[in-house]
VOGU-248017 format. One record per residue (C-alpha): residue in three letters; x, y, z. Coordinates in steps of 0.2 Angstrom, whole numbers, padded with zeros to 4 digits, always signed. Layout:
REM VOGU-248017
alaXYZ ...
This chain:
REM VOGU-248017
met-0074-0062-0020 thr-0081-0056-0037 asp-0070-0061-0051 gly-0056-0066-0041 tyr-0054-0050-0034 his-0057-0048-0014 ser-0073-0037-0016 leu-0068-0025+0000 ser-0057-0010-0001 pro-0046-0002+0012 cys-0050+0014+0005 asn-0070+0012+0012 pro-0068+0019+0031 asp-0087+0013+0032 asp-0080-0004+0030 asp-0075-0013+0046 glu-0071-0030+0040 glu-0054-0030+0033 leu-0041-0044+0028 glu-0033-0051+0043 ile-0015-0057+0045 ser-0015-0066+0060 ser+0004-0066+0060 pro+0018-0055+0048 glu+0026-0073+0043 glu+0010-0077+0036 phe+0012-0062+0024 ser+0026-0070+0015 phe+0015-0086+0011 phe+0006-0072-0003 gln+0012-0072-0022 glu+0018-0055-0025 glu+0008-0056-0043 ile-0006-0059-0032 val-0004-0045-0020 ala+0000-0034-0034 glu-0014-0038-0045 gln-0026-0034-0032 leu-0018-0019-0028 thr-0020-0013-0045 tyr-0037-0018-0045 met-0043-0008-0032 asp-0033+0006-0037 met-0040+0004-0055 thr-0058+0004-0048 leu-0056+0021-0039 phe-0045+0029-0053 arg-0061+0027-0064 glu-0072+0034-0052 val-0062+0051-0051 val-0072+0066-0055 pro-0060+0078-0065 his-0067+0093-0059 his-0062+0087-0040 cys-0044+0088-0046 leu-0048+0107-0047 gly-0037+0118-0033 cys-0053+0128-0030 val-0063+0109-0024 trp-0047+0101-0018 ser-0040+0115-0006 arg-0058+0118+0003 arg-0059+0096+0006 asp-0053+0095+0025 arg-0064+0108+0031 gln-0080+0099+0040 glu-0092+0108+0032 asn-0085+0100+0016 lys-0082+0084+0020 his-0093+0079+0003 leu-0082+0088-0007 ala-0069+0081-0017 gly-0075+0063-0013 ser-0066+0052-0028 ile-0051+0059-0021 arg-0052+0057-0003 ala-0056+0037-0008 thr-0038+0038-0017 ile-0029+0047-0006 leu-0037+0034+0009 gln-0031+0021-0002 phe-0016+0027-0003 asn-0011+0029+0016 ala-0021+0009+0017 val-0005+0001+0006 thr+0008+0012+0015 asn+0000+0008+0034 arg-0001-0011+0027 val+0016-0011+0021 val+0023-0003+0038 ser+0011-0012+0050 thr+0017-0028+0042 ile+0036-0026+0045 leu+0035-0018+0063 glu+0021-0028+0068 ser+0027-0040+0080 lys+0042-0036+0092 glu+0046-0053+0094 leu+0050-0054+0074 lys+0068-0061+0069 thr+0079-0049+0061 gln+0080-0061+0044 lys+0060-0064+0044 arg+0057-0045+0045 ala+0069-0044+0031 lys+0060-0058+0020 ile+0044-0047+0023 leu+0054-0032+0017 glu+0059-0042+0002 asn+0041-0048-0002 trp+0036-0029-0002 ile+0052-0025-0013 arg+0044-0039-0026 ile+0027-0033-0024 ala+0032-0016-0028 arg+0042-0023-0043 glu+0026-0032-0047 cys+0016-0016-0048 arg+0031-0007-0059 ile+0026-0020-0072 leu+0010-0017-0071 asn+0010+0000-0072 asn+0002+0004-0057 phe+0011+0018-0050 ser+0000+0022-0036 ser+0002+0006-0026 leu+0022+0006-0032 lys+0023+0025-0025 ala+0013+0019-0008 val+0025+0004-0006 ile+0040+0014-0009 ser+0035+0029+0003 ala+0034+0017+0016 leu+0050+0007+0015 gln+0058+0025+0015 ser+0048+0029+0029 thr+0057+0035+0046 ser+0052+0019+0055 ile+0058+0006+0042 tyr+0074+0013+0036 his+0080+0015+0053 leu+0080-0005+0054 lys+0098-0005+0048 lys+0100-0024+0053 thr+0084-0029+0044 trp+0091-0020+0028 ala+0107-0028+0031 cys+0100-0046+0030 val+0091-0039+0012 pro+0102-0051+0001 asp+0101-0042-0014 lys+0104-0024-0015 asp+0099-0021-0034 asn+0081-0026-0027 leu+0079-0008-0021 ala+0084-0003-0039 val+0063-0001-0039 cys+0063+0013-0032 ser+0075+0024-0043 
């Protein structure tokens, strides 16, 4: 821990260590503000490192070729962070088949509150990552779970 924040970023492919949540129910105990602040800190750290010319099309469009793995590293890191957040949202909601609809709805609500906190913190990268996960096909089709989310106005964060 440094400055109250977890120092390992999920965007670093070399990091094998990751925050382990032994059960999806544990996720409900995390405070939304703390999670949003942590995501904001990680995004801020990555965006500070973005090299402006990595955003140019001539560099950006060649990044996926094997011989160009070293190009646009700072952009690749932001993409990996976005994907890590999106995957974490989906995995905490869908990880356990035995999870009751009500519990799954609570996890969904928690992510909606985290998205709201990201919006307050002007962290639009993590906000969009959470929204993308909530709008993914696998989450969108959880009709019974969405029906258990008590306040549909919570989704106003998505507008």
